[in-house]
N, C-alpha and C positions, 0 to 999 in steps of 0.2 A: 460653672464653675461657680461652686458657692465661696459665699464669704471665707468661711474658715480657711479651705484651701488654698486660696489666693491669699492672703494675712501668712499662714507658713509656707507658701509658696516667696513672698515676699521678704519676708523674714530669713529666708534658707541663704538666697538669693544675696542680701544685703549682709549675711556673715560669711558666706565665700569673696563677695566684692574684699570686705574688708581684711580678708586672710590673705587674700590674694595682692593685692594693693601693700601691704605689707611687708611678704615676701619680694615683691619686686623692688620695693625701695628703700631695705634694710640697710641697703650698701651705697646709698646715693643721696646728698645733701638736700634741702629744698629748694637750696640758691642756686646749687647746678643743675637741676632739672629746673628753673625759670628760666636761664639762660641759653638752656640746647633749646629749649619751647620756643624763644625768642627769636629762633633762628629760622621757622616754619614761615612757608611762603603762604598766605593765606588762600589762597586763589587756590591753588594744589590741594588744600582742604575743602573747597569748596567744589572740588571735582570728584573728589569722594565721598560727600554726601550726596552730590549728584549721585554717586554709583549708587547708592544705596536708594534712592528712590525709583530707580529704575528696577533694582533688585524689588520690592516691597511690588510696585506696579505690575513689574511682570507676571506676577501670581495675578492680580487684577485683570489683567488682561486675558490671561488663559479662563479663570473663574468666567468673563463676560461671555467666552468664546461657548463655553461648554455649556453654560445654563444657554444660552441662545439657543443651541441646538437641539436643549431638552424645553425647548417653548417658554422663555423664561426674557421679556425682552428688560433687564435691567440694565440703569443705565453705571456706567465704566464709576463712579463718585462712589455710587453703593457696594461700584466689587474691592474699591480701593478701603473702604471701610473695612468687611470683611478680612482683607490681608492689615491691615494693620491691627485686628482685633488678634488675629492669627500668631502674629508676630508676638504683641504684647504677651499672649497667655504660653505660646510656647516656649518663651524667653524664662519664666516662671514655674514653670513644671519637669520633674525631669527627663531628658531624653527627648522634648520636646512634645509631649505625648499630647497636651490638653489643650493645644490650639485650634486644631481639625474640628475636635467636637463644639467648643467654643464658638466656629465660626458656623457649621451647619445651627448650630440654636439659633444665630442673630438671622439666618438666610431662613429658616421656621417662620421665626417672628413677621416675616418680610414675606411672607403666604408664599414662601417656595420649599415644595413638600422635602422633609427630612432625608427622604428617601434619592431627590433629588441633589439635595445638596451633599449629602455622603456619597450621590456617584460625583458627582464636580470633584472633592476633593481627592476621592482615591484614583481618579484621572492622574490631576496634578502629584500626587502620589509618586503616582509608577512614571512617570517621566523624570519627575525631580531625580529619586533613589538611580532611575537607571542612567542621568547625563552625571550626576555624582560619581559613581563609581567608572564609567566609560572616560571622564573626564582624567579622573586620579592614574586609571589605570594607561591612559595615553601619554602622559606625565612624566612618569616609571618608566614606558617604554622608551619614549623620546629622550631624558633628562635623569638616566637611571643614578647619577651619581648624585644626583638631590637627593633619593631615596636614604644613599650611605652616610648622605650627611646628615640625616637625619639622627644617627645616632641607633644605639637597641633599645631602649626603651621607646622611645616615639615609634621607631619603626614597628617594634611588637602590637602596639597601639595602633599603626598600619593594617596589618595583617588583620587584625580584630574587625578594624572597617570593612574591610575586602569581606569579610568572613560574614561578620552581619549584613552590609549593605546587599553585597550577591544574595544573599540566601534570601534576603525581602522581596528583592527584584522578582528574581526567579519564583519565590513562594506568587508573590499577587499577579506574575502572569500568567502563571502553573494554574490558579485560579482561576482566570480570565479566561482563558482558551484552552484547558485541556480539564474540566469540571470532574468528568469522571475519570481522572488519574488524580487529582485534587483531592476528591471526595471520599476516596478509598486512602492515601495518605492520612488525610486530617482526622479522616475517623477512628485509625488503626490510632496516631498519637496521641489524640483523647482519649479511647481505653485506657493507652500504658497510664496517661495520669490519672483516668480512676480509681484502676487496679493499686496503683501504689499513693495514692490518697492525696493527692495535689490538688486534685479535681473533686471536691465531694457530692456536688449534684449534677451528678453525670446526663440526664435528661437535660436539665435546664443550659446545660452546657450547650449540648447536643442542638437543641434549637435556635440559641444564636448565633451555633457556626452553620444551620440551614439558613440561617438568616443574613449572613453575611455571604455567602455563596451566592446565594440569589443576589446581590447586590453586585460581586463580581460579573455574576453573568448577564444581566442589565448593561454593565460598565463593556464586558463582548463584543454585546448587541451595536450597542452606539460604537462601537468603533468599525465595525463592520458594517455599516449604515455611515457609518462617516468616515474615512479614508484616511482624506485629507486634512478632518481636525488635527488627527495624532501628529502629524507630518509636522502640522504650526503649532502644537502646544511643544513639543521638541522643539524647534527651532527657537521658539520665544525662551524656553528652562533655558538651552545655552548660551544667551542673553542674560537671560536674569543669571545665573553662575559667575559667568564672564565679567560681568560690572562688579559683583561680591569678591572674586579673586584678584581684582585689579586695583581694590582698595589700597591695599600695601601699597602697590607700581605710585598710586597718586602720594603715600606719605613718605618715602623715595624720594620722588621729587621735592616734596615741600624742605623736606632738608639739605637741597640742592645738592645732591650725590647727583651721580653719575658713572659710568662703565656699567655697570649690569644691565643682563636683555630684562625687558619688560617680561617675554613670555619665561622666561626661569621664573620668578618673582609669582608671577602668575601660577606655574606649576607648582610652586613652592606650597603658596597659598591652597594651590586645592588637595594635595596630599596632607597638610594638616586637618583640612578640613576634614576628611574619608576618617583621619583617625582620633579626633575629637569627638564628630559628632555626635554620636553612638552612644556614649560615656551615662550615665547616670546623675548629669550636673544640670540644674535649671541653665540655661543656657551656654552650658559647656561653661561654665568660666572658673578658672584658675587651670585647667586641662590648656584652652587655647590660648592663653599667657603662656603657660610655659610651654608649649607646641611652639608657637610665635617665637620666644627667645631663642630655644634650639636651633630652630632651624632656618631663622632670617638674620641670624649672628652673621652668615655667608654673605649678606648681602650688605648690612646697616654695621657691621664693627660688634667689639663689643659698648663699646663706646655710649652708642648712640640706639640700640637694640632692646633696650629697657626704653627710654623716651616715646621709639614707633610702635612698641607694643600698644604705647598707653592710647597715640593717639591713635593708629589704628582700630582697635579697638572701640577706644571712643567714638568714633566715627561710625563702622559696625555695629554694634554694639549698643554701649551707654547710653550716644546719644539716641538713638532708635527707642529703647525702651522708653525713655522719657516721650519721646516725642507717641509711637504707638499707645502708650499708655492715657494719652489727653482724649487722641481721635477714640480708641475703645467706648473712655468713657463718655465721650460725645455718642457716640452708637450706644450703647444702653440706655443715655438717657433721652436719643430719640425715639427707640423700641418702647420704653417706659408709656413717653407721652402719645406716643403714636395708642398706647394699648388702652390708655385711660381717655383717649380722643373716641375709640370704636365701644369701652363700654358706657359710656355717657350716650353714644347712640341712641332718640328715642325708638327707634323704629328696626323689624327684628334684622337682625345680620341673615346676609344674602352668601350662599357656595359662591367662590368666588375664581378664578381659576389665576393663573400668570399675570401679575401686574405689573406697569413699567411703573419705572422708581425713576 
């Protein structure tokens, strides 16, 4: 991700944060907000932060497992660095589109072939998308009144999220395990896009499509050779998302509230996440806060839901945006220092395989 795009992303997210903060706090005085926040139990806030470390660390564990199966002995600490880079770049790019390419880039700088890095991220994405939609659908089926509580606006966004996530999941699985059918379908779509001039260079797009199809085929082969690996990845992803969806539970208890079921709060957060995750907004800023206020008022009440969203998003997004930015900078500086050392080596470089890091 070049500096110009990074600055644009940071500027956009700061603007969205300012607008969101204004909309949330326009009817609440600072003194009242400060008085409310003083009620918080800091131990529960630490629990919430711990859950975010579980969220980021779970992806790192998945990367370590996949890269290990591909022949790269990578330390967990290095994988954790990749995950923080992904969190940061995803947070400042619309629809979180920049995180995975950034991770593949830094993996390649550590002598992990880009093809293996891309395959790793693809398998993680398949598990993540599948678990998100199953989690939310299970929440809807077992707690349908929570869906009704979302209201028409957020309900439509939830339907949009189901369609987009479902299509992505089915599409990725089809590309992996039904390559012939997927090739015909994507080829037909590509011809249509060329015909209506949405895509101008059909040959170049076709080459990129074939390259992507080959990556998905490699992913399928990796899964077939390591069936237990996917089971492990799915289980880790369930833990990862449960940790993320449990942060409002920690905030609920931090305010000293009781009476609501933790499962209800987790289910509600799963629905809100699915509803807003695919909107073209960096970090889903604005949409996440608005969805929280609408859905979580059922548990926090009208008087506490605004402070609750500030604390919950402060834990799950804003604090980790800062933390991940610091770690991403450290990863970048380490990579640049490593490259300088390699460039200054007086003897010819030899081709190297996977390295122990």
